[in-house]
C-alpha positions in Angstrom: -88.4 -0.2 42.8 -92.0 -0.2 41.5 -93.4 2.5 39.3 -96.9 4.0 39.8 -98.3 5.6 36.7 -100.2 8.9 37.5 -103.8 9.3 36.5 -106.4 6.7 35.3 -105.2 3.3 34.2 -103.6 3.2 30.7 -101.8 0.8 28.4 -98.8 1.2 26.2 -99.4 -1.2 23.3 -96.4 -2.1 21.3 -96.3 -4.2 18.1 -92.7 -4.4 17.1 -91.8 -6.3 13.9 -88.7 -6.7 11.9 -89.5 -3.9 9.5 -91.6 -1.4 11.6 -93.0 -0.7 15.0 -96.4 0.6 16.0 -97.1 1.9 19.5 -100.3 3.3 21.1 -101.4 4.7 24.4 -104.9 3.5 25.3 -107.1 4.1 28.3 -108.8 1.3 30.3 -112.0 2.4 28.6 -110.5 1.6 25.2 -109.9 5.2 24.1 -106.8 5.6 22.0 -104.9 8.7 23.2 -102.0 8.6 20.8 -100.2 6.5 18.3 -96.7 6.5 16.8 -94.6 4.5 14.3 -91.0 3.7 14.3 -88.5 1.4 12.6 -87.9 -2.3 12.9 -87.2 -4.2 16.1 -84.1 -6.4 15.6 -82.4 -7.4 18.9 -80.5 -10.3 17.2 -78.9 -7.8 14.8 -78.2 -4.8 17.0 -78.5 -6.1 20.6 -81.3 -5.6 23.1 -80.1 -2.2 24.3 -79.9 -0.7 20.8 -83.2 -2.2 19.8 -84.9 -0.6 22.9 -83.2 2.7 22.2 -84.8 2.7 18.8 -88.2 1.7 20.3 -87.9 4.6 22.8 -88.3 7.2 20.1 -91.9 6.3 19.0 -92.8 5.7 22.7 -91.6 9.2 23.6 -93.7 10.7 20.8 -96.8 8.7 21.8 -96.3 9.7 25.5 -95.9 13.3 24.6 -99.0 13.3 22.4 -101.0 11.5 25.1 -99.8 13.8 27.8 -98.4 11.0 30.0 -95.0 10.1 31.3 -95.7 6.5 32.1 -98.6 4.0 31.9 -100.1 1.3 34.1 -99.2 -1.6 31.9 -96.9 -2.2 28.9 -98.3 -4.8 26.5 -95.5 -5.6 24.1 -95.8 -8.0 21.2 -92.3 -8.3 19.8 -90.6 -10.0 16.8 -87.7 -12.2 17.8 -89.3 -13.1 21.1 -89.6 -16.7 20.1 -88.9 -18.5 23.4 -90.3 -17.8 26.9 -86.7 -17.1 28.1 -86.4 -14.4 25.4 -89.7 -12.9 26.5 -88.6 -12.8 30.1 -85.3 -11.1 29.2 -87.1 -8.5 27.0 -89.7 -7.9 29.7 -86.9 -7.2 32.3 -85.2 -4.8 29.8 -88.5 -3.0 29.2 -89.3 -2.8 32.9 -86.0 -1.1 33.4 -87.1 1.6 31.0 -89.8 2.6 33.6 -92.5 3.1 30.9 -95.1 1.2 32.9 -95.8 -0.2 36.3 -96.1 -3.7 34.8 -94.8 -5.3 31.6 -95.9 -8.3 29.6 -93.9 -9.4 26.6 -95.3 -11.9 24.0 -94.2 -13.0 20.6 -95.8 -10.8 17.9 -97.9 -13.6 16.6 -100.1 -13.2 19.7 -100.9 -9.7 18.5 -102.3 -11.0 15.2 -104.4 -13.6 17.1 -105.9 -11.1 19.6 -106.6 -8.6 16.9 -108.7 -11.1 15.0 -110.9 -12.4 17.9 -113.7 -10.9 20.0 -112.2 -12.5 23.2 -108.8 -14.1 23.9 -109.7 -17.5 22.4 -108.5 -19.0 19.2 -105.5 -20.0 17.1 -103.5 -17.9 14.7 -101.1 -19.0 12.0 -98.9 -16.3 10.6 -96.8 -16.6 7.4 -94.7 -13.6 6.4 -90.9 -13.8 6.2 -91.2 -16.9 8.5 -94.0 -19.0 9.8 -95.4 -19.4 13.3 -98.5 -20.4 15.2 -100.0 -19.6 18.6 -103.2 -20.3 20.4 -104.8 -19.0 23.6 -107.8 -19.6 25.9 -109.4 -17.0 28.2 -108.1 -19.0 31.2 -104.6 -18.1 30.3 -103.6 -21.4 28.6 -101.5 -21.0 25.5 -100.1 -23.1 22.7 -97.0 -22.1 20.8 -94.0 -23.3 18.9 -90.3 -22.2 19.0 -90.5 -21.1 15.3 -86.8 -20.5 14.9 -86.3 -22.3 11.6 -85.4 -25.8 10.5 -83.9 -26.7 13.8 -87.3 -26.4 15.4 -89.0 -28.3 12.7 -90.4 -25.3 10.7 -91.1 -25.3 7.0 -92.5 -22.4 5.0 -92.6 -18.6 5.3 -91.6 -16.2 2.6 -87.9 -16.8 2.9 -88.3 -20.6 3.0 -90.6 -20.6 0.0 -88.1 -18.5 -2.0 -85.3 -20.9 -1.1 -87.3 -24.0 -2.1 -88.2 -22.3 -5.4 -84.6 -21.5 -6.1 -83.6 -25.1 -5.3 -86.0 -26.7 -7.7 -85.3 -24.1 -10.4 -81.5 -24.7 -10.2 -81.9 -28.4 -10.5 -84.3 -28.1 -13.4 -81.8 -26.1 -15.4 -78.8 -28.2 -14.8 -80.6 -31.6 -15.2 -80.5 -32.9 -11.6 -84.3 -32.3 -11.3 -87.4 -32.4 -13.3 -88.6 -29.5 -15.5 -90.3 -26.4 -14.0 -91.2 -23.0 -15.3 -89.5 -21.6 -12.2 -86.2 -22.0 -14.0 -87.4 -19.2 -16.3 -89.7 -17.1 -14.1 -87.3 -16.6 -11.2 -84.4 -15.2 -13.2 -86.7 -13.2 -15.4 -87.9 -11.3 -12.3 -84.5 -9.8 -12.1 -84.1 -9.4 -15.8 -81.6 -12.3 -16.0 -81.6 -14.9 -18.8 -81.0 -18.1 -16.7 -80.8 -19.7 -13.3 -77.0 -19.8 -13.6 -77.0 -16.0 -14.1 -79.3 -15.6 -11.0 -77.2 -18.0 -8.9 -74.1 -16.0 -9.8 -75.8 -12.7 -9.1 -77.0 -13.8 -5.7 -73.7 -15.4 -4.8 -71.6 -12.3 -5.8 -74.3 -10.0 -4.3 -75.0 -8.3 -7.5 -78.6 -8.9 -6.5 -78.9 -8.0 -2.8 -79.5 -11.0 -0.5 -82.6 -9.3 1.0 -84.3 -9.2 -2.4 -84.8 -13.0 -2.3 -88.2 -12.4 -0.7 -89.4 -10.9 -4.0 -89.3 -14.4 -5.4 -92.2 -15.7 -3.3 -94.9 -13.8 -5.3 -93.2 -15.1 -8.4 -93.6 -18.7 -7.1 -97.3 -18.1 -6.5 -97.8 -16.6 -10.0 -96.0 -19.5 -11.5 -98.2 -21.9 -9.6 -101.3 -20.0 -10.8 -100.1 -20.5 -14.3 -100.3 -24.3 -13.7 -96.6 -25.3 -13.1 -96.7 -28.6 -11.2 -93.6 -28.0 -9.1 -94.7 -24.5 -8.0 -98.2 -25.8 -7.3 -96.7 -28.6 -5.2 -94.9 -26.1 -3.0 -98.1 -24.1 -2.5 -99.9 -27.3 -1.5 -97.1 -28.2 0.9 -97.5 -24.7 2.5 -101.2 -25.3 2.9 -100.5 -28.6 4.6 -98.0 -27.0 7.0 -100.5 -24.3 7.9 -103.2 -26.9 8.6 -100.8 -29.1 10.7 -99.8 -26.1 12.9 -103.4 -25.0 13.4 -104.7 -28.6 14.1 -101.9 -29.3 16.6 -102.5 -26.0 18.5 -106.3 -26.7 18.6 -105.6 -30.2 20.0 -103.2 -28.9 22.7 -105.8 -26.4 23.9 -108.7 -28.9 23.8 -110.4 -26.8 21.2 -110.6 -29.3 18.3 -114.2 -30.2 19.1 -115.4 -26.7 19.7 -116.3 -23.9 17.3 -113.0 -21.9 17.4 -111.6 -19.1 15.3 -108.5 -20.0 13.3 -106.9 -16.7 12.1 -104.6 -16.4 9.1 -102.1 -13.5 9.1 -98.9 -12.3 7.6 -98.1 -11.1 4.0 -98.3 -14.6 2.4 -101.6 -15.7 4.0 -103.4 -12.4 3.5 -102.3 -11.9 -0.2 -105.4 -13.8 -1.5 -103.7 -16.6 -3.4 -106.7 -18.7 -4.5 -104.9 -22.1 -4.6 -103.4 -21.6 -1.1 -106.6 -20.3 0.4 -108.8 -23.0 -1.0 -106.3 -25.8 0.0 -106.1 -24.5 3.6 -109.9 -24.4 4.0 -110.3 -27.8 2.4 -107.7 -29.4 4.6 -109.0 -27.8 7.8 -112.6 -28.7 7.0 -111.5 -32.4 7.0 -109.2 -32.3 10.1 -110.7 -29.6 12.2 -114.4 -29.3 11.0 -115.3 -26.8 13.7 -112.5 -24.3 12.8 -113.8 -20.9 11.8 -111.2 -19.8 9.3 -110.7 -16.1 9.0 -108.1 -13.8 7.4 -106.9 -11.1 9.8 -106.7 -7.6 8.3 -106.7 -5.5 11.5 -103.3 -4.1 12.4 -101.5 -6.1 15.0 -101.0 -3.2 17.4 -104.8 -3.5 18.0 -104.1 -7.0 19.3 -101.3 -5.7 21.6 -103.8 -3.1 22.9 -106.5 -5.7 23.5 -104.1 -7.9 25.4 -103.2 -4.9 27.6 -106.9 -4.2 28.2 -107.4 -7.9 29.1 -104.7 -7.4 31.7 -106.5 -4.4 33.2 -109.7 -6.3 33.4 -111.5 -4.2 30.7 -114.7 -5.6 29.2 -116.3 -5.8 25.8 -117.1 -2.1 25.7 -113.4 -1.1 25.9 -112.5 -3.8 23.4 -115.0 -2.5 20.9 -114.0 1.2 21.4 -110.3 0.3 20.7 -111.3 -1.9 17.7 -113.3 1.0 16.2 -110.2 3.2 16.3 -108.3 0.9 14.0 -111.1 -0.7 12.1 -113.5 2.1 11.7 -116.3 0.1 13.2 -115.7 -3.1 11.2 -115.9 -6.3 13.3 
C-alpha cells in the first residue's frame, strides 16, 4: 500500500557509513528542517533488520525536530550497498518502514560525488577503509564497480594499504624481501621493537585487529621520509585511482569533455603531497579534461541533493541546501 506524505514535498536524506550515520529532512526548496546523527550502518555484521532498527533512532529524532511523520522521498546513500541487488533489497526494507512515499538507495560513494558537483555529472573516487569509484550523468546513466575486494579486482583503501605495508615489512625483517624502513616504523607505532613482535601481537590479538588501519598514516609518513618501498605503494595507489577515474569517464563518454573528478575518503582528503601530485600528473596525461577536486562537503549533502534531483528541484534549492552544510562555500 502506498504512503502519501502530508504537507509540502520533503526529502529524508541518509548518509550511512560503517562508523556513523547522518540524516536530514529537507524541503523541496532546499531548506534543511532538521538533522541527526547515529551510529554505523553494518548490515553484513548485524543483519538488515538490526541495521535499520539502529537507523530508525536518528530518523525519529530528525522527524520529531522537523515536525513530520513521513516524507515524500527517501534518498539513502548506504555503505555495504555495493551491488544493484543489494540496493534493491535495502530499498524494499526501507520502504517497509514507511518513512517516505518513494525510496531510492545508492552506494554511499554516490553521496560523495553529488556533494562535490553543481549538477549530477562527474566521477568520484573514494578511498577510505576501502576504495570505490562511481560516475553519473544528468540523463541517469551511471558507471560503477562492485568494489567488494580482491575478488572484484580492487586494490587499495586504508585496510589494503596497511596489509601491503605489513607484508613488505615482514619480508624485509626476515630476509625474504628487500630492506624497507617500514620494518621499523610499523612496529614502533605500537611501541614494539620488531616486526616479529608486531606479527605476534596482531595474531594473538594483543593489538586489536581494528587498529591495523592506524598503519596507513605510518606508511605515508615513511614514504614522505623517502623510503623506496613505501613510496612505491603510494605511487601504486595513485595509479589505481587514475585507472578507476579514467575507466568511469570512458564508460560515460566523458573522457573528451571537461568533467569534475572528485576525490573523497580519509586517504584522499588527508593532503599527502606525493599521492596528490601523482594523481594529478597521471590524470593530466590520461584524462586531460578532468577537473580534479577534493571533496570536503559532508556526504549527507550529496544524499540531500540526489533527493532534490528526484523531486525536480532546481539550482536555487541545490544552493540553499549547500549553504546549510558549507556556509556558502561552493
